[in-house]
KEKOL-367249 format. One record per atom (N, C-alpha, C, O): residue number from 1; residue in three letters; atom name; x, y, z. Coordinates in nm, 2 decimals. Layout:
BEGIN
(NUM 'ALA' 'CA' (X Y Z))
...
This chain:
BEGIN
(1 'UNK' 'N' (4.11 7.24 14.60))
(1 'UNK' 'CA' (4.15 7.27 14.47))
(1 'UNK' 'C' (4.14 7.26 14.39))
(1 'UNK' 'O' (4.25 7.23 14.34))
(2 'UNK' 'N' (4.03 7.26 14.30))
(2 'UNK' 'CA' (4.02 7.17 14.09))
(2 'UNK' 'C' (4.08 7.31 14.05))
(2 'UNK' 'O' (4.05 7.43 14.07))
(3 'UNK' 'N' (4.23 7.19 13.96))
(3 'UNK' 'CA' (4.23 7.31 13.88))
(3 'UNK' 'C' (4.28 7.19 13.72))
(3 'UNK' 'O' (4.35 7.10 13.68))
(4 'UNK' 'N' (4.17 7.29 13.69))
(4 'UNK' 'CA' (4.13 7.29 13.50))
(4 'UNK' 'C' (4.27 7.33 13.39))
(4 'UNK' 'O' (4.33 7.44 13.40))
(5 'UNK' 'N' (4.30 7.16 13.28))
(5 'UNK' 'CA' (4.44 7.21 13.22))
(5 'UNK' 'C' (4.41 7.32 13.19))
(5 'UNK' 'O' (4.47 7.41 13.23))
(6 'UNK' 'N' (4.29 7.35 13.09))
(6 'UNK' 'CA' (4.23 7.48 12.98))
(6 'UNK' 'C' (4.28 7.61 13.08))
(6 'UNK' 'O' (4.34 7.71 13.04))
(7 'UNK' 'N' (4.23 7.58 13.23))
(7 'UNK' 'CA' (4.28 7.71 13.28))
(7 'UNK' 'C' (4.50 7.77 13.31))
(7 'UNK' 'O' (4.58 7.86 13.33))
(8 'UNK' 'N' (4.48 7.65 13.29))
(8 'UNK' 'CA' (4.59 7.63 13.31))
(8 'UNK' 'C' (4.71 7.73 13.19))
(8 'UNK' 'O' (4.77 7.83 13.21))
(9 'UNK' 'N' (4.70 7.66 13.06))
(9 'UNK' 'CA' (4.72 7.73 12.94))
(9 'UNK' 'C' (4.70 7.82 12.89))
(9 'UNK' 'O' (4.73 7.82 12.77))
(10 'UNK' 'N' (4.66 7.93 12.93))
(10 'UNK' 'CA' (4.61 8.03 12.98))
(10 'UNK' 'C' (4.66 8.09 13.05))
(10 'UNK' 'O' (4.61 8.20 13.03))
(11 'UNK' 'N' (4.73 8.10 13.13))
(11 'UNK' 'CA' (4.86 8.15 13.23))
(11 'UNK' 'C' (5.00 8.19 13.19))
(11 'UNK' 'O' (5.07 8.13 13.11))
(12 'UNK' 'N' (5.04 8.33 13.25))
(12 'UNK' 'CA' (5.17 8.31 13.21))
(12 'UNK' 'C' (5.28 8.25 13.29))
(12 'UNK' 'O' (5.25 8.23 13.41))
(13 'UNK' 'N' (5.40 8.20 13.23))
(13 'UNK' 'CA' (5.46 8.16 13.35))
(13 'UNK' 'C' (5.52 8.22 13.48))
(13 'UNK' 'O' (5.61 8.17 13.55))
(14 'UNK' 'N' (5.44 8.33 13.51))
(14 'UNK' 'CA' (5.48 8.40 13.61))
(14 'UNK' 'C' (5.37 8.43 13.69))
(14 'UNK' 'O' (5.37 8.49 13.80))
(15 'UNK' 'N' (5.24 8.39 13.61))
(15 'UNK' 'CA' (5.15 8.37 13.77))
(15 'UNK' 'C' (5.12 8.19 13.76))
(15 'UNK' 'O' (5.02 8.13 13.81))
(16 'UNK' 'N' (5.19 8.15 13.72))
(16 'UNK' 'CA' (5.19 7.94 13.73))
(16 'UNK' 'C' (5.28 7.96 13.81))
(16 'UNK' 'O' (5.20 8.02 13.88))
(17 'UNK' 'N' (5.34 7.97 13.85))
(17 'UNK' 'CA' (5.48 8.05 13.95))
(17 'UNK' 'C' (5.42 8.11 14.06))
(17 'UNK' 'O' (5.47 8.02 14.13))
(18 'UNK' 'N' (5.38 8.16 14.10))
(18 'UNK' 'CA' (5.28 8.25 14.19))
(18 'UNK' 'C' (5.15 8.15 14.25))
(18 'UNK' 'O' (5.10 8.14 14.36))
(19 'UNK' 'N' (5.13 8.07 14.08))
(19 'UNK' 'CA' (5.02 7.96 14.18))
(19 'UNK' 'C' (5.09 7.88 14.23))
(19 'UNK' 'O' (5.04 7.85 14.34))
(20 'UNK' 'N' (5.21 7.81 14.21))
(20 'UNK' 'CA' (5.23 7.75 14.27))
(20 'UNK' 'C' (5.29 7.76 14.41))
(20 'UNK' 'O' (5.27 7.69 14.51))
(21 'UNK' 'N' (5.36 7.86 14.38))
(21 'UNK' 'CA' (5.38 7.91 14.52))
(21 'UNK' 'C' (5.28 7.94 14.65))
(21 'UNK' 'O' (5.30 7.97 14.77))
(22 'UNK' 'N' (5.18 7.93 14.60))
(22 'UNK' 'CA' (5.08 7.97 14.71))
(22 'UNK' 'C' (5.05 7.79 14.76))
(22 'UNK' 'O' (5.05 7.74 14.87))
(23 'UNK' 'N' (5.03 7.74 14.64))
(23 'UNK' 'CA' (4.99 7.56 14.67))
(23 'UNK' 'C' (5.10 7.47 14.78))
(23 'UNK' 'O' (5.13 7.39 14.87))
(24 'UNK' 'N' (5.11 7.53 14.74))
(24 'UNK' 'CA' (5.31 7.47 14.86))
(24 'UNK' 'C' (5.29 7.56 14.96))
(24 'UNK' 'O' (5.36 7.49 15.04))
(25 'UNK' 'N' (5.26 7.68 15.04))
(25 'UNK' 'CA' (5.21 7.71 15.13))
(25 'UNK' 'C' (5.10 7.72 15.13))
(25 'UNK' 'O' (5.07 7.81 15.06))
(26 'UNK' 'N' (5.00 7.65 15.17))
(26 'UNK' 'CA' (4.87 7.57 15.16))
(26 'UNK' 'C' (4.85 7.45 15.20))
(26 'UNK' 'O' (4.76 7.41 15.27))
(27 'UNK' 'N' (4.97 7.38 15.14))
(27 'UNK' 'CA' (4.96 7.22 15.18))
(27 'UNK' 'C' (5.09 7.20 15.29))
(27 'UNK' 'O' (5.07 7.09 15.35))
(28 'UNK' 'N' (5.21 7.27 15.33))
(28 'UNK' 'CA' (5.26 7.27 15.41))
(28 'UNK' 'C' (5.23 7.28 15.56))
(28 'UNK' 'O' (5.27 7.23 15.66))
(29 'UNK' 'N' (5.08 7.40 15.52))
(29 'UNK' 'CA' (5.09 7.44 15.67))
(29 'UNK' 'C' (4.95 7.34 15.64))
(29 'UNK' 'O' (4.86 7.42 15.65))
(30 'UNK' 'N' (4.91 7.26 15.62))
(30 'UNK' 'CA' (4.80 7.15 15.56))
(30 'UNK' 'C' (4.90 7.02 15.68))
(30 'UNK' 'O' (4.88 6.94 15.77))
(31 'UNK' 'N' (4.98 7.07 15.63))
(31 'UNK' 'CA' (5.06 6.92 15.65))
(31 'UNK' 'C' (5.08 6.98 15.84))
(31 'UNK' 'O' (5.05 6.88 15.91))
(32 'UNK' 'N' (5.11 7.07 15.91))
(32 'UNK' 'CA' (5.15 7.13 16.02))
(32 'UNK' 'C' (5.05 7.03 16.12))
(32 'UNK' 'O' (5.05 6.94 16.21))
(33 'UNK' 'N' (4.97 7.11 16.06))
(33 'UNK' 'CA' (4.79 7.15 16.09))
(33 'UNK' 'C' (4.78 6.98 16.16))
(33 'UNK' 'O' (4.79 6.94 16.28))
(34 'UNK' 'N' (4.77 6.92 16.03))
(34 'UNK' 'CA' (4.72 6.76 16.00))
(34 'UNK' 'C' (4.87 6.71 16.10))
(34 'UNK' 'O' (4.80 6.63 16.17))
(35 'UNK' 'N' (5.03 6.69 16.18))
(35 'UNK' 'CA' (5.09 6.66 16.18))
(35 'UNK' 'C' (5.00 6.78 16.45))
(35 'UNK' 'O' (4.96 6.74 16.56))
(36 'UNK' 'N' (5.04 6.88 16.38))
(36 'UNK' 'CA' (4.91 6.89 16.58))
(36 'UNK' 'C' (4.81 6.81 16.57))
(36 'UNK' 'O' (4.77 6.71 16.63))
(37 'UNK' 'N' (4.79 6.84 16.52))
(37 'UNK' 'CA' (4.64 6.76 16.51))
(37 'UNK' 'C' (4.57 6.68 16.55))
(37 'UNK' 'O' (4.45 6.68 16.58))
(38 'UNK' 'N' (4.70 6.57 16.56))
(38 'UNK' 'CA' (4.73 6.45 16.55))
(38 'UNK' 'C' (4.84 6.43 16.71))
(38 'UNK' 'O' (4.83 6.37 16.81))
(39 'UNK' 'N' (4.89 6.47 16.69))
(39 'UNK' 'CA' (5.00 6.56 16.84))
(39 'UNK' 'C' (4.91 6.58 16.99))
(39 'UNK' 'O' (4.93 6.51 17.09))
(40 'UNK' 'N' (4.88 6.61 16.99))
(40 'UNK' 'CA' (4.68 6.65 17.05))
(40 'UNK' 'C' (4.64 6.56 17.13))
(40 'UNK' 'O' (4.65 6.55 17.26))
(41 'UNK' 'N' (4.56 6.44 16.96))
(41 'UNK' 'CA' (4.52 6.36 17.08))
(41 'UNK' 'C' (4.61 6.30 17.13))
(41 'UNK' 'O' (4.66 6.35 17.24))
(42 'UNK' 'N' (4.67 6.20 17.10))
(42 'UNK' 'CA' (4.82 6.16 17.22))
(42 'UNK' 'C' (4.83 6.23 17.30))
(42 'UNK' 'O' (4.77 6.17 17.38))
(43 'UNK' 'N' (4.88 6.36 17.36))
(43 'UNK' 'CA' (4.87 6.39 17.49))
(43 'UNK' 'C' (4.72 6.37 17.58))
(43 'UNK' 'O' (4.73 6.35 17.70))
(44 'UNK' 'N' (4.58 6.37 17.50))
(44 'UNK' 'CA' (4.50 6.43 17.55))
(44 'UNK' 'C' (4.46 6.25 17.65))
(44 'UNK' 'O' (4.37 6.25 17.72))
(45 'UNK' 'N' (4.52 6.16 17.64))
(45 'UNK' 'CA' (4.51 6.04 17.64))
(45 'UNK' 'C' (4.59 6.06 17.75))
(45 'UNK' 'O' (4.59 5.94 17.76))
(46 'UNK' 'N' (4.63 6.09 17.82))
(46 'UNK' 'CA' (4.80 6.02 17.92))
(46 'UNK' 'C' (4.72 6.08 17.96))
(46 'UNK' 'O' (4.73 6.12 18.08))
């Protein structure tokens, strides 16, 4: 997701906080996916 500075400047504080929370949630999900995906590959080698 690409964020443009001019788009962020036009948003209210509440909108920015909501977007930040959504991005943090997405990052957490991607980290879990990365970790679980790496673990599955190692189990397959056993």
